[in-house]
C-alpha positions as CSV (number, residue, x, y, z in Angstrom):
1,M,131.3,33.6,123.1
2,D,132.6,34.0,126.6
3,A,129.4,35.3,128.3
4,R,130.4,35.1,131.9
5,A,130.6,38.8,132.2
6,L,127.4,39.8,130.4
7,L,126.8,42.7,132.7
8,F,130.2,44.2,131.9
9,S,131.4,43.0,128.5
10,A,131.3,40.0,126.4
11,T,134.3,38.6,124.6
12,S,134.1,36.5,121.5
13,Y,137.0,34.6,119.9
14,A,137.2,33.4,116.3
15,L,139.0,30.1,116.3
16,N,141.0,28.7,113.5
17,P,140.4,25.0,112.6
18,L,143.2,23.7,114.9
19,E,142.1,25.8,117.8
20,S,138.5,24.7,117.3
21,K,139.5,21.0,117.3
22,V,141.7,21.4,120.3
23,F,139.1,23.2,122.3
24,L,136.4,20.6,121.5
25,L,138.7,17.7,122.5
26,C,139.1,19.3,125.9
27,D,135.5,18.8,127.0
28,Q,137.1,16.3,129.4
29,A,140.4,16.8,131.1
30,R,143.2,15.6,128.8
31,S,147.0,15.9,128.5
32,A,148.5,17.8,125.6
33,S,149.9,14.6,124.2
34,A,146.5,13.0,124.3
35,V,145.0,15.9,122.4
36,A,147.9,15.9,119.9
37,A,147.4,12.1,119.3
38,E,143.9,12.9,118.0
39,L,145.3,15.5,115.6
40,P,147.7,13.8,113.1
41,N,148.4,17.1,111.2
42,A,149.5,19.0,114.4
43,T,152.6,18.7,116.4
44,L,152.7,18.4,120.2
45,E,154.3,21.8,120.2
46,D,151.5,23.3,118.1
47,V,148.8,21.8,120.4
48,T,150.6,22.9,123.6
49,K,150.8,26.5,122.2
50,V,147.1,26.5,121.5
51,L,146.3,25.0,124.9
52,D,148.4,27.5,126.8
53,G,146.9,30.3,124.8
54,F,143.4,29.2,125.9
55,C,144.6,29.1,129.5
56,D,146.0,32.6,129.2
57,K,142.6,33.8,127.9
58,G,140.8,32.1,130.8
59,V,138.7,29.8,128.7
60,M,140.7,26.7,129.7
61,W,142.1,25.4,133.0
62,S,145.3,23.4,133.5
63,D,146.8,21.7,136.5
64,G,150.1,21.6,134.6
65,T,149.4,18.2,133.2
66,Q,145.9,18.2,131.9
67,Y,143.7,20.8,130.2
68,L,139.9,21.3,130.6
69,A,137.8,23.7,128.5
70,L,135.7,25.9,130.7
71,A,133.5,27.7,128.2
72,V,130.1,26.2,127.4
73,S,128.6,26.3,123.9
74,F,126.2,29.2,123.9
75,T,123.7,27.5,121.7
76,E,123.7,24.3,123.8
77,F,123.3,26.5,126.9
78,L,120.2,28.1,125.5
79,A,118.8,24.8,124.3
80,S,119.3,23.3,127.7
81,R,117.3,26.1,129.2
82,A,114.5,26.0,126.6
83,S,113.5,29.5,127.5
84,T,112.8,32.2,124.9
85,K,112.5,34.7,127.8
86,L,116.1,34.0,128.8
87,E,117.3,34.0,125.2
88,N,115.5,37.4,124.5
89,A,117.1,38.9,127.7
90,I,120.6,37.8,126.7
91,E,120.0,39.0,123.1
92,H,118.9,42.4,124.5
93,M,122.0,42.7,126.7
94,L,124.3,41.8,123.9
95,S,122.7,44.3,121.5
96,E,123.0,47.3,123.8
97,Q,125.6,49.8,123.1
98,V,128.3,50.1,125.7
99,P,128.9,53.7,126.7
100,S,132.3,55.1,125.7
């Protein structure tokens, strides 16, 4: 879940297995070829397409050579804060109906 805009709207993305692997491999800046080398069943073209798609969605950054995932795991974020108060507040915001 991209929760950067909790006050306005939240966006969630369902990732296919390739997208998930690519995203997790970019927790540190990596080139498309370095990511593709970790995924023997994917071509460089497939990986580049996924990486560029993440950049278009704003959840990954690229300097034209390397890619870096920007989103943080929501569950890891909550665990790092160890605050049920924060968790309850976020849950409340996410459950509110957005006016039409």
